[in-house]
DRENTI-674834 format. One record per residue (C-alpha): residue in three letters; x, y, z. Coordinates in steps of 0.05 Angstrom, whole numbers, padded with zeros to 5 digits, always signed. Each point is the difference from the previous one (the first is absolute). Layout:
<recs>
AlaXYZ...
</recs>
This chain:
<recs>
Met+05875+03239+00008Lys+00034-00062-00026Phe+00051+00007-00055Arg+00044-00043-00042Lys+00071+00017-00017Ser-00016-00011-00074His-00051+00057+00006Leu+00055+00045+00026Leu+00042-00016-00061Leu-00058+00017-00045Leu-00008+00067+00037Ser+00073+00014-00012Leu-00008-00014-00074Leu-00062+00044-00001Ser+00042+00058+00026Gly+00050-00011-00056Leu-00055-00002-00052Ile-00034+00063+00026Leu+00066+00039+00001Ser+00015-00023-00070Leu-00068+00022-00026Gly+00012+00068+00031Trp+00068+00010-00034Pro+00017+00044-00060Glu-00007+00004-00056Arg-00069-00031-00008Gly-00020-00013+00071Phe-00047+00040+00045Pro+00040+00029+00058Gly-00061+00003+00045Leu+00012-00074+00011Leu+00066+00015+00034Phe-00039+00025+00061Ile-00025-00071+00013Gly+00059-00039-00027Phe+00030-00013+00069Val-00066-00016+00034Pro+00001-00076-00012Leu+00071-00003+00026Leu-00020+00038+00062Phe-00053-00053+00013Val+00054-00053-00007Glu+00045+00036+00050Asp-00058+00008+00049Gln-00011-00075+00002Met+00073-00008+00020Ile-00010+00049+00057Arg-00063-00035+00023His+00027-00071-00006Pro+00075+00003+00011Glu+00003-00073+00021Lys-00018-00021-00071Phe+00056+00037-00035Ile+00075-00004-00002Lys+00047+00059+00012Phe+00003+00026-00072Ser-00070-00017-00022Ala-00015+00073-00019Leu+00057-00002-00050Phe-00020-00067-00028Tyr-00073+00018-00010Ala+00014+00070-00026Tyr+00052-00022-00051Pro-00049-00033-00049Gly-00042+00063-00004Phe+00060+00046-00011Phe+00029-00049-00050Leu-00064+00000-00040Trp-00002+00077+00000Asn+00073+00004-00023Leu-00011-00054-00052Leu-00063+00029-00031Thr+00028+00071-00004Thr+00074-00009-00017Trp+00003-00066-00039Trp+00020+00039-00062Ile+00072+00007+00026Ala+00008-00071-00026Asn-00003+00027-00071Ser+00069+00028+00010Thr+00028-00048+00052Phe-00034-00060+00031Val+00051-00005+00056Gly-00009+00074+00016Ala-00076-00007+00001Leu+00005-00060+00046Met+00047+00035+00048Ala-00042+00064+00001Ile-00066-00036+00012Val+00027-00050+00051Leu+00042+00049+00040Asn-00049+00058+00000Ser-00056-00046+00023Leu+00045-00025+00056Phe+00017+00071+00022Met-00074+00017+00003Ala-00016-00063+00039Ile+00056+00016+00049Val-00031+00069+00012Phe-00067-00033+00013Gln+00032-00049+00048Gly+00031+00059+00036Phe-00068+00033+00008His-00028-00064+00029Trp+00059-00008+00047Thr-00008+00071+00027Arg-00076-00006+00008Lys+00008-00066+00037Lys+00058+00020+00046Leu-00028+00068+00018Asn-00069-00029+00008Ser-00030+00061-00033Ser-00040+00007-00064Met+00015+00074-00003Ala+00075-00012+00005Gly-00006-00057-00049Tyr-00035+00040-00054Ala+00048+00058+00012Ala+00055-00051-00013Leu-00033-00023-00065Leu-00002+00072-00025Ser+00070+00019+00023Tyr+00035-00065-00018Trp-00030-00001-00070Val+00017+00073-00014Ala+00071-00011+00027Phe+00006-00060-00046Glu-00022+00042-00060Tyr+00049+00054+00020Leu+00056-00052+00004His-00020-00025-00069Leu+00011+00070-00026Asn+00069+00007+00028Trp+00040-00065+00001Asp+00037-00039-00053Leu-00056-00052-00005Asn-00050+00056-00014Trp-00065-00022-00032Pro-00054+00052+00017Trp-00044-00020-00059Leu-00054-00027+00046Asn+00002+00055+00051Leu-00073+00010+00016Gly-00001+00074-00016Asn+00017-00016-00072Gly-00067-00034-00007Phe-00035+00065-00018Ala+00044+00015-00060Thr-00056-00006-00051Tyr-00051+00033+00047Tyr+00046+00059+00013Lys-00059+00048+00007Trp-00012-00034+00067Ile+00069+00017+00028Gln+00016+00071-00020Trp+00018+00010+00073Tyr+00064-00041-00012Glu+00032+00069-00009Tyr-00002+00002+00076Thr+00013-00073+00019Gly+00030-00037-00059Ala-00021-00071-00017Ile+00016-00022+00072Gly-00061+00040+00021Gly-00041-00044-00045Thr+00029-00062+00033Ala-00021+00026+00069Trp-00069+00017-00028Val-00009-00071-00025Leu+00025-00035+00062Val-00041+00040+00049Gly-00060-00010-00045Asn+00009-00075+00002Ile+00005+00000+00076Leu-00063+00042+00007Val-00040-00044-00048Tyr+00024-00062+00036Lys-00020+00027+00068Leu-00069+00019-00026Ile-00011-00070-00026Cys+00021-00028+00067Gln-00049+00045+00036Cys-00056-00021-00047Lys+00016-00074+00014Ile+00006+00001+00076Gln-00048+00052+00026Asn-00072-00010+00020Pro-00043+00053-00034Lys-00037+00012+00066Ser+00063+00009+00041Lys+00031+00064+00023Ile+00074+00016-00013Gln+00046+00058+00012Asn-00007+00060-00046Leu+00058+00016-00047Asn+00022+00055+00048Gly-00006-00047+00060Lys-00047+00047+00039Ala-00067-00034-00002Pro-00030-00067-00020Val-00038-00003-00065Arg-00042-00051-00036Tyr+00038-00049-00044Ser-00035+00023-00063Lys+00017+00073+00013Phe+00073-00020+00011Ile+00002-00037-00066Ile-00028+00061-00035Gln+00050+00046+00033Tyr+00058-00046-00016Ser-00023-00009-00072Ile-00003+00075-00009Phe+00070+00006+00028Ile+00027-00052-00048Leu-00035+00032-00060Ser+00030+00067+00021Trp+00069-00031+00004Leu-00008-00028-00070Leu-00038+00055-00036Ile+00023+00066+00029Pro+00070-00008-00030Ile-00031-00015-00068Phe-00047+00060+00003Tyr+00057+00045+00021Ser+00042-00028-00056Tyr-00052+00016-00052Tyr-00004+00070+00029Ile+00076+00008-00009Tyr-00004-00029-00070Thr-00056+00046-00024Thr+00030+00063+00030Tyr+00073-00012-00017Ser+00025+00047-00054Glu+00068-00002-00033Lys+00039+00064-00007Lys+00016+00011-00074Gln+00074-00011-00011Pro+00003-00039-00065Val+00056-00047-00019Asn-00002-00034-00068Phe+00017-00074-00005Val+00009-00052-00054Val+00001-00071+00028Val+00019-00060-00042Gln-00019-00073+00009Pro+00047-00038-00048Asn-00029-00069+00015Ile+00065-00039-00002Asp-00010-00073+00018Pro+00042-00010+00063Tyr+00010-00074-00015Ser+00015-00002-00075Glu+00024+00071-00017Gln+00023+00041+00059Tyr+00071-00026+00006Thr+00009-00024-00072Leu-00019+00059-00044Pro+00057+00045-00022Pro+00001+00066+00041Gln-00009+00041-00063Thr-00063-00038-00018Val-00030+00013+00068Ile+00016+00075-00002Glu-00028+00005-00071Arg-00064-00033+00022Ile-00008+00049+00057Met+00014+00061-00042Thr-00043-00023-00058Leu-00058-00004+00048Thr+00013+00066+00034Lys+00025+00046-00055Pro-00069+00020-00027Ser-00021+00022+00070Ile+00061+00041+00020Asp+00002+00075-00014Ser+00032+00062+00028Ser-00051+00003+00057Thr+00016-00070+00026Asn+00034+00003+00068Phe+00011-00074+00012Leu+00007-00063-00040Val-00005-00062+00044Ala+00020-00071-00020Pro-00008-00060+00046Glu+00045-00040+00046Ser+00055-00039-00036Ala-00015+00034-00067Ile+00075+00006-00012Gln+00026-00070-00006Glu+00074+00012-00002Asn+00040-00016+00062Met+00030+00069+00010Trp+00058+00021+00044Glu-00014+00065+00036Asn+00073+00017-00004Gln-00008+00010-00075Leu-00074+00006-00015Trp+00007+00045-00061Ser+00037-00055-00037Phe-00061-00045-00005Thr-00043-00003-00063Ser-00067+00008+00034Ile+00020+00063+00036Arg+00030+00032-00062Leu-00062-00016-00042Leu-00047+00029+00052Lys+00043+00062+00007Gln-00003+00011-00075Thr-00075-00010-00001Ile-00015+00054+00051Ala+00051+00049-00028Pro-00053+00038-00041Tyr-00041+00013+00063Pro+00040+00044+00049Gly-00055+00000+00052Leu-00010-00076+00001Asn+00019-00044+00059Leu+00004-00075-00013Ile-00007-00053+00054Val+00015-00073-00016Gly+00017-00063+00038Gly+00061-00044-00009Ser+00051-00046+00033Thr+00064+00035+00021Phe+00064-00020+00035Tyr+00051+00040+00038Gln+00072-00022+00007Leu+00026+00018+00069Met+00060+00047-00003Pro+00057+00002+00050Gly-00027+00030+00063Asp-00073-00021-00013Gln-00029-00037+00058Pro-00029-00069-00020Gln-00073-00011+00020Arg-00032-00066+00019Trp-00027-00005-00071Ser+00068+00012-00033Arg+00024-00057-00044Lys+00069-00026-00019Phe+00023-00004-00071Thr+00015-00072-00020Asp+00067+00016-00031Thr+00027+00055+00045Asp-00002+00023+00073Gly-00043+00060-00018Arg-00072+00010+00021Tyr-00062+00029-00031Asn-00073+00016+00016Ala-00060-00019-00044Tyr-00062+00044-00002Asn-00070+00005-00027Thr+00002+00072-00022Ala-00044+00057-00022Ile+00040+00048-00045Met-00019+00071-00015Phe+00034+00045-00051Asn-00014+00061-00042Asn+00040+00049-00042Arg+00028+00039+00058Asp+00021-00044+00058Ser+00042-00062+00008Leu-00034-00067+00010Gln-00039-00006+00065Leu-00007-00070+00030Tyr-00046-00028+00052His+00011-00072+00023Lys-00060-00042+00020Ser+00001-00006+00076Lys-00061-00043+00018Leu+00022-00064-00032Thr-00041-00062-00016Pro+00017-00057+00048Gly+00029-00061-00033Val+00012+00037-00065Glu+00038+00063+00016Ile+00017-00010+00073Leu+00011-00057+00049Pro+00003+00003+00076Ser+00059+00039+00026Phe-00002-00039+00065Lys+00067-00030+00019Gly+00012-00068-00031Phe-00050+00009-00057Lys+00048+00026-00053Trp+00000-00069-00033Leu-00073+00008-00020Glu+00021+00046-00056Asn+00020-00063-00038Phe-00074-00017-00003Ala-00026+00069-00019Ile-00058-00003-00049Asp+00024+00016-00071Leu-00051+00041-00039Gly+00049+00013-00056Gly+00034+00061+00029Thr+00052+00012+00053Val-00003-00056+00052Gly+00015+00007+00074Ser-00005+00057+00049Leu+00001+00068-00033Gly+00027+00066+00026Gln-00046+00053+00030Asp-00002+00075+00008Ser-00001+00028+00070Asn-00039+00062-00022Arg-00064+00009-00039Lys+00023+00037-00062Val-00033+00063-00027Tyr+00021+00016-00071Ser+00024+00068-00022Thr-00038+00015-00064Val+00000+00049-00058Asn-00058+00050+00000Ala-00043-00046+00042Val-00019-00017+00071Lys+00037-00049+00045Val-00017-00073-00011Ser+00022-00066+00030Pro-00002-00072-00026Ala-00027-00060+00037Ile+00022-00065-00033Cys-00050-00057-00003Tyr-00007-00033+00068Glu+00016+00066+00036Ser-00070+00025-00016Ile-00032-00044+00053Phe+00039+00031+00058Gly-00039+00061+00025Glu+00050+00031+00049Phe+00058-00014-00047Phe-00038+00032-00059Ala-00016+00060+00043Glu+00074+00013+00012Phe+00008+00022-00072Val-00054+00051+00011Arg+00029+00023+00066Asn+00066+00011-00037Gly-00035+00046-00050Ala-00033-00040-00055Gln-00060+00037-00029Val-00020-00055-00048Met+00015-00075+00007Ile+00019-00049-00054Ile-00007-00075+00004Ile+00039-00044-00049Thr-00013-00074+00001Asn+00003-00066-00038Asp-00061-00041+00017Gly+00005-00047-00059Trp+00031-00056+00041Trp-00068-00019+00030Gly-00041-00005-00064Asn-00070+00028-00007Thr-00019-00017+00072Ala-00024+00037+00061Gly+00074+00013+00017His+00012+00058-00047Arg-00070+00028+00013Gln+00010-00002+00076His+00067+00033-00007Tyr-00030+00055-00042Ser-00058+00011+00048Phe+00048+00014+00058Ala+00022+00064-00036His-00068+00030+00017Leu+00018-00006+00074Arg+00067+00035-00009Ala-00032+00057-00038Ile-00050+00011+00058Glu+00051-00007+00056Thr+00047+00052-00032Arg-00050+00040-00042Arg+00049-00006-00057Ser-00018-00013-00072Ile+00033-00062-00029Ala+00023-00017-00070Arg+00005-00077-00004Ser+00039-00034-00055Ala-00004-00075-00004Asn+00037-00044-00049Thr-00068-00029-00014Gly-00068+00017+00032Ile-00019+00041+00038Ser+00030+00069-00016Ala-00042+00060+00020Phe-00003+00069+00030Ile-00027+00004+00071Asp-00022+00066+00030Gln+00004+00024+00072Arg-00068-00031+00018Gly+00021-00068-00026Asp-00040+00004-00064Ala+00033-00034-00059His+00002+00027-00071Gln+00019-00032-00066Glu+00011-00070+00027Thr+00033-00045-00051Ala-00018-00072-00016Tyr+00044-00059+00017Trp+00047-00027-00053Val-00011+00058-00047Pro+00055+00049-00021Ala-00025+00068+00019Val+00016+00073+00011Ile-00040+00048+00042Lys+00007+00075+00002Gly-00030+00043+00055Thr+00007+00055+00051Leu+00007-00009+00075Asn-00002+00054+00053Ala+00059+00007+00046Asn-00010+00011+00074Asp+00048+00026+00054Lys-00046-00008+00060Ile+00019-00053+00051Thr-00054-00046+00028Phe-00003-00020+00073Tyr+00020-00071-00020Val+00060+00023-00040Arg+00023+00042+00059His-00009-00055+00053Gly+00003-00065-00038Asp-00026-00065+00031Tyr-00008+00030+00069Ile-00060-00045+00015Ala+00044-00061-00011Arg+00055+00027+00045Tyr-00048+00015+00057Leu-00034-00068-00006Ser+00067-00034-00003Tyr+00017+00031+00068Leu-00067-00027+00026Ala+00017-00068-00029Ala+00067+00000+00036Leu-00034+00017+00066Leu-00052-00055-00009Ile+00053-00051-00017Leu+00040+00020+00062Gly-00063-00004+00043Thr-00016-00069-00029Ile+00070-00025+00014Ile-00003+00025+00072Met-00068-00032+00013Thr+00024-00065-00031Phe+00062+00000+00045Lys-00042+00015+00062Arg-00049-00056-00014Asn+00056-00049-00013His+00031+00017+00069Thr-00062+00001+00044
</recs>
């Protein structure tokens, strides 16, 4: 069949459009199972007509589709930083196109469709795993996240995590593509090998068998998920929460209002809801707007006011976000994120911090450890330190922040063990699961999503919390500076969702859980195994390339 290169470009863009229409929070994720199919047709033309394409054609033709997908789903980053949005969209699209080029390279050099499609699966999953674990992390568009609003389809994430969803989508695309190819090229009267390779069968019978197999691949996980959802029962272990959404404008108020005004706003909202039965009061990320030194935290106005506020409630634990700094003492080892004072030779660390205190214990601090690229962290690769001069300023602390090496579990008064995930951390499945593995029985998410405006950005971010609840089977109390705060139970169901740009307080009860899911115990094991396969396929491809170049 004749083709024009312009048609291949349109197919690439069609892939980007389909993937975008399948994305949360208003897309239909069933489209994800055909999103790569047009690109697979493009790649197949390159295999069939290599003389008509240059060396990196797969990358060049795939890039427009991936760019469109990134643009249509994450354009809202520009509301906070145009440069950051441009970098995220351009670079992430490039990374995806490079993965697709690698798949084409392996399929071509190994001269095997089976090896090629195994490469597509393993290379893509390895790429997503890398995106979860390096300084330029941006796992927002990891394919398994696409089911965040259709979480009743993926209750089995408690066994596989979101990476399992990625594998499900990719294999589904390959199967659908191969079915379409068979429908195009086979004569209905011809005989072909059966699926098991034992006996020839009529073409029509093969298509029926293959179609049933594809439907089974797509539907059995969904049916099984609904079975888990309908039969899952939470053990009653109630914990009482009050969650506040103060609705402080991050652009005009967050770093200009006096600290006392901010604390008074929070406490005015929450005071009618707090009583002696309340176990936790949760305020969002960056709710405390003083730049506080950890060496002398009790000297700051915000901390003193909050301490006075909870004094009448001996069983209350308060969790709140703020910016803190630590001055390195003699003997402290500087880290790569340590900064120099401008007027002395001393050093200090800056942190995005979740603070917990009550009437019994000293302040307990957890420092955000999955940091937002370009805002809170820049590449640590040698020679890139100068990039900190161009860090995106969203009004807070600029440049690379410090991180905690351990996932903190708070010691509480008269309550179960809880842990805080700060903002961006809630999209990292294996990372989030570490809190649970360390003993957290209920999870708390504090965030400030106001930077993006009333766009899909804050709604997508909120929807990912459903996935974390399912993976860990932990209830979640989510406090956002503005929309969406909510309580999420262990099945992923949300309760008392707040509206965007409305000051709000919600009061509710969540059940604690101390059981460990398979995913919490083993993490992203699928990604690790497929990364090993990817390494073997890359090695095999390099060897075959070397042999052909020397024969």
